[in-house]
ROLO-571932 format. One line per field, with one value per residue (C-alpha): residue number from 1; residue in three letters; x, y, z. Coordinates in steps of 0.1 Angstrom, whole numbers, plus 2048, in hexadecimal, padded with zeros to 3 digits. Last residue first. Example, Ala and Ser with C-alpha at 12.3 -4.5 7.8 and 13.67 -1.06 7.14 Angstrom:
num c(2|1) $
residu c(SER|ALA) $
east c(889|87B) $
north c(7F5|7D3) $
up c(847|84E) $
***
This chain:
num c(319|318|317|316|315|314|313|312|311|310|309|308|307|306|305|304|303|302|301|300|299|298|297|296|295|294|293|292|291|290|289|288|287|286|285|284|283|282|281|280|279|278|277|276|275|274|273|272|271|270|269|268|267|266|265|264|263|262|261|260|259|258|257|256|255|254|253|252|251|250|249|248|247|246|245|244|243|242|241|240|239|238|237|236|235|234|233|232|231|230|229|228|227|226|225|224|223|222|221|220|219|218|217|216|215|214|213|212|211|210|209|208|207|206|205|204|203|202|201|200|199|198|197|196|195|194|193|192|191|190|189|188|187|186|185|184|183|182|181|180|179|178|177|176|175|174|173|172|171|170|169|168|167|166|165|164|163|162|161|160|159|158|157|156|155|154|153|152|151|150|149|148|147|146|145|144|143|142|141|140|139|138|137|136|135|134|133|132|131|130|129|128|127|126|125|124|123|122|121|120|119|118|117|116|115|114|113|112|111|110|109|108|107|106|105|104|103|102|101|100|99|98|97|96|95|94|93|92|91|90|89|88|87|86|85|84|83|82|81|80|79|78|77|76|75|74|73|72|71|70|69|68|67|66|65|64|63|62|61|60|59|58|57|56|55|54|53|52|51|50|49|48|47|46|45|44|43|42|41|40|39|38|37|36|35|34|33|32|31|30|29|28|27|26|25|24|23|22|21|20|19|18|17|16|15|14|13|12|11|10|9|8|7|6|5|4|3|2|1) $
residu c(PRO|ILE|THR|LYS|LYS|ASN|LEU|GLN|TYR|PRO|TYR|ILE|ILE|TYR|TYR|PHE|ILE|ILE|LEU|ALA|LEU|SER|GLY|SER|ILE|ILE|LEU|ILE|ALA|LEU|TRP|ASP|PRO|MET|GLU|THR|HIS|ARG|THR|VAL|PHE|GLY|GLU|LEU|PHE|GLY|ALA|ILE|ILE|PHE|PHE|PRO|VAL|THR|SER|LEU|MET|ILE|LYS|LEU|GLY|ASN|VAL|VAL|GLY|ARG|LYS|PHE|SER|GLU|LEU|ARG|THR|TYR|THR|GLY|PRO|PHE|LEU|MET|GLY|ASN|ALA|LEU|VAL|LEU|GLY|ALA|CYS|GLY|ALA|ILE|ILE|ILE|VAL|SER|ILE|GLU|ILE|THR|GLY|HIS|ILE|TRP|ILE|THR|ARG|VAL|SER|GLU|TRP|GLY|LEU|GLY|LYS|ASP|PHE|PHE|PHE|TYR|GLN|PHE|SER|GLY|LEU|MET|ILE|GLY|ASN|ARG|LEU|MET|ILE|TYR|LEU|THR|GLY|ILE|GLY|LEU|LEU|ILE|GLY|PHE|ALA|PHE|ALA|TYR|VAL|ALA|VAL|THR|ILE|ASN|ASN|ILE|THR|ILE|GLY|LEU|PHE|MET|ASN|VAL|GLU|GLY|MET|GLN|LYS|TYR|VAL|ALA|MET|PRO|ASP|ASP|ASN|GLU|ILE|ASN|GLU|LEU|THR|MET|ASN|VAL|TYR|GLY|ASP|GLY|LEU|ILE|SER|ARG|VAL|PHE|ASP|GLY|GLU|ASN|ALA|SER|SER|PHE|ALA|GLY|VAL|ALA|THR|PHE|PHE|ALA|PHE|VAL|LEU|PHE|ALA|ILE|LEU|LEU|GLU|ARG|ARG|HIS|HIS|TYR|PHE|LEU|THR|PRO|PHE|GLU|THR|LYS|TRP|PHE|SER|ILE|ILE|ARG|ASN|LYS|SER|ASP|ARG|GLN|THR|LYS|TYR|ILE|GLN|ARG|HIS|ALA|GLN|SER|ALA|LEU|GLY|ASN|LEU|TYR|PHE|GLU|THR|ASN|SER|GLY|ALA|TYR|PHE|THR|LYS|ALA|TYR|SER|LEU|HIS|ASP|THR|ILE|GLU|ILE|TYR|LEU|ASP|SER|LEU|VAL|ASP|PRO|ALA|ILE|ASP|THR|LYS|ASN|SER|LEU|ALA|ASN|GLU|PHE|VAL|ALA|TRP|LYS|ASP|LYS|ASN|ARG|LYS|VAL|PHE|ALA|ALA|GLU|ARG|MET) $
east c(667|65C|675|672|64C|645|65B|64C|629|630|63F|622|605|60B|62B|627|602|606|625|615|5F6|60A|61F|5FF|5F0|610|617|5F3|5F4|615|607|5E7|5FB|5FA|5E0|5CE|5EB|5D6|5DD|602|609|5ED|5DE|600|60E|5F0|5F3|618|611|5F5|60E|628|60D|600|619|611|5ED|5F9|60E|5F1|5DB|5F6|5F8|5D2|5CC|5E8|5D8|5B6|5C5|5D4|5B3|5A0|5B8|5CC|5C4|5AD|5A4|58A|573|58A|5A9|594|587|5AA|5B4|593|59E|5C0|5AF|59B|5BB|5C6|5A6|5AF|5D1|5C4|5AD|5C9|5E2|5CD|5BB|5D9|5DD|5BB|5A8|5B7|5B9|599|586|590|588|565|55C|53C|526|51A|53E|546|529|531|553|545|529|53F|559|53F|530|551|559|53A|53C|561|55A|53C|552|569|54D|53F|561|557|553|578|57E|572|595|5A4|58B|58A|5B0|5AE|595|5AC|5CA|5B7|5AD|5D1|5DF|5C5|5CA|5EF|5F2|5D6|5E7|609|5FB|5E5|5BF|5A8|5BB|5AE|58A|591|58D|56F|581|56B|55A|539|54B|557|533|528|543|539|515|51E|535|51C|4FE|50F|523|50C|4EA|4F4|4FF|4DF|4C8|4C2|4BF|4C7|4EA|4F4|4E8|4FD|51C|518|510|52F|544|532|53E|562|564|556|56D|58C|586|57F|59E|5B4|5A5|5AE|5D1|5D9|5F6|60A|608|61F|63B|636|638|657|66B|675|65F|666|68A|691|683|698|6B8|6D0|6C8|6D6|6B5|6A4|6BD|6B9|694|694|6AD|69C|67A|687|694|674|65F|674|672|64C|649|65B|648|627|62F|63C|619|60E|5F0|5E9|5C9|5CC|5F2|5F8|5E3|5F5|617|60C|604|625|637|625|62E|652|655|64C|665|680|679|67B|69C|6AB|6BA|6DF|6ED|6D1|6DC|6D2|6B2|6A9|6AF|698|67E|681|67E|65F|650|657|647|626|60F|61F|61E|5F9|5F1|602|5F0|5CE|5BA) $
north c(3FF|3F9|3E6|3C1|3BF|3D4|3C0|39F|3AB|3B9|398|382|394|3A3|393|371|36C|375|35F|342|344|343|326|313|318|310|2F1|2E5|2E8|2D5|2B9|2B6|2AE|2C6|2BD|2DE|2F0|310|31C|320|33B|354|34E|34A|369|37E|373|37C|39E|3A4|39C|3B4|3D0|3CA|3DE|3FD|3FB|3FB|419|42A|424|433|452|456|450|469|483|47D|481|4A1|4AE|4A3|4B4|49C|491|475|47A|45E|460|46C|459|43A|43D|43B|41F|40E|410|402|3E4|3DE|3DD|3C2|3AF|3B1|3A6|386|37E|37F|36D|34F|352|349|325|328|322|301|2ED|2FC|2F6|2D1|2CC|2DA|2CB|2B9|2D1|2E2|2E6|2F8|311|315|324|33E|348|34D|360|376|37E|387|39D|3B1|3B4|3BE|3D8|3E4|3E6|3FD|413|416|421|445|448|450|42B|427|42E|410|3F6|406|404|3DF|3D7|3E9|3D5|3B5|3BF|3CA|3A9|394|3A5|3A4|380|375|386|376|353|353|351|333|31E|32C|328|303|2FD|2E5|2CF|2B0|2BE|2BE|2D3|2EB|2EF|2F6|310|321|322|331|34B|357|356|36F|369|37A|376|353|348|355|342|324|336|322|316|335|34B|337|339|35E|364|351|366|384|37B|374|396|3A9|395|39B|3C1|3C4|3B1|3C6|3E6|3DA|3CF|3F2|3FA|3DC|3EA|407|3F1|3D9|3F6|407|3E8|3D0|3DC|401|3FB|3E9|407|420|40C|428|43C|45F|46F|459|461|487|481|470|488|4A8|49B|48E|4B0|4C0|4A7|4AD|4D3|4D1|4BA|4D2|4F1|4DF|4D3|4F6|503|51A|503|4E9|4D8|4D9|4DF|4C5|4AB|4B3|4AF|48D|480|48F|47A|45B|45F|466|444|433|448|43F|41A|421|432|414|41C|41B|437|44E|44D|470|46C|44B|459|475|45C|447|466|470|44E|451|473|466|461|47B|495|48F|48F|4B0|4BF|4B5|49D) $
up c(957|933|91E|926|92D|90E|8F7|904|900|8DD|8D4|8E0|8D0|8AD|8A3|8B5|8AE|888|884|896|881|861|86D|877|854|841|856|853|82D|82D|843|82E|80F|7F1|7D6|7DC|7CC|7C5|7E9|7E1|7C6|7C6|7E9|7F9|7E8|7F1|815|815|805|81F|83A|82C|82C|84F|862|84E|85A|87E|878|867|885|89C|887|884|8A9|8B2|89C|8AB|8CE|8C4|8B6|8D4|8EC|900|923|918|8F4|8F4|8D6|8BA|8C4|8CB|8A7|898|8AF|8A4|880|888|89A|87B|867|880|879|854|85D|86D|850|837|84C|853|832|81D|826|837|817|80E|82E|83A|81A|817|83C|839|817|821|80D|82D|838|817|81B|840|837|81F|835|853|83E|82F|850|85F|841|845|86B|86B|850|865|884|870|865|888|896|89A|875|873|878|854|849|85B|84F|82D|82B|835|819|800|80D|807|7E3|7DA|7E7|7D6|7B4|7B6|7C0|7A8|78B|794|798|779|780|781|79A|7BB|7AF|7AA|7CF|7CB|7B1|7AE|78F|7A2|7BD|7A2|796|7B9|7BC|79C|7A7|7C9|7BA|7A0|7B8|7D0|7EF|808|7F9|7EC|80F|81E|806|81C|83D|85D|856|842|85F|878|863|85D|882|88C|875|884|8A7|89B|88A|8A8|8C0|8AB|8A6|8CC|8D5|8BE|8CD|8F0|8E6|8DB|8F3|8E7|8C4|8CB|8DA|8BC|8A4|8B2|8BA|89E|882|887|891|870|85C|871|86E|865|884|886|87F|899|8B4|8AF|8AF|8D1|8E1|8D7|8E1|903|90C|902|916|935|931|92D|94A|961|955|959|97C|986|97E|962|959|973|965|940|93C|956|943|923|935|943|920|914|92F|924|900|90A|91C|8FB|8E8|902|8FC|8D7|8D9|8EC|90E|91A|904|911|935|940|92C|93B|95E|957|94B|96A|980|96D|973|999|999|98B|9A9|9BF|9A4|99E|9C3|9C7|9A9|9B7|9A1) $
***
């Protein structure tokens, strides 16, 4: 692109940014930070294609001024943690909707594959879940308590064990993104097939509703945040594969940082899921309406925080 065309295309955005800097008391630090990311993207492009030009010098000065203002504001902030959850992370996550969609579609597809394979291959469930688990569950079904597996361990021990295990799976989903995203997709594949096989097993035994109302009390949040961890892994991979106007190293660094922020956002939700599985799921005698309320409330929480709220925030704050 010719320099004149580049300037013409983006000058209005630069003017908005300059205005934001000159009226810094009227704009939230996180909004300014988001604008700053776009300006630095333009600066990288100018350094690559218009090195030594007035455009590069102008954008460099603009970015430097913004950097000083943003980080001075952040040091003075007494609510850094609150601002992360309230604005910084949701604003960031909005820009990774594509990776979230890919992680979800891959997971959903292989969940269907797991269910289909279990329905058409008699030993498939045992090959995925293991003979020990299948035999134990069959025994529980014979004893008229098919969900007894959630009652065998003490509440606190189960809460801690499940939470640590789920976080471990999420860390693998993120870290394996360094394998160009293939490792992350494998984790989505593996867990999707396990879920499909697991859920089909109970439907095949005529316990579909019993399993849904019990398992998804904790599973709604648990499965959702594993998919979100998969999104984080794809963000990391995207930084490696598609640097855009950044150097590949800089793009990789940004992918790692953004992926880590996504991972950080999942920790409270994994704790909630572990608490539900350790202390609530075991109460299989609870009425259906209460189970439905917990499941629907969990789903609403995930959809709002990771999909609706980032969209609303982005729509409201980005000029």
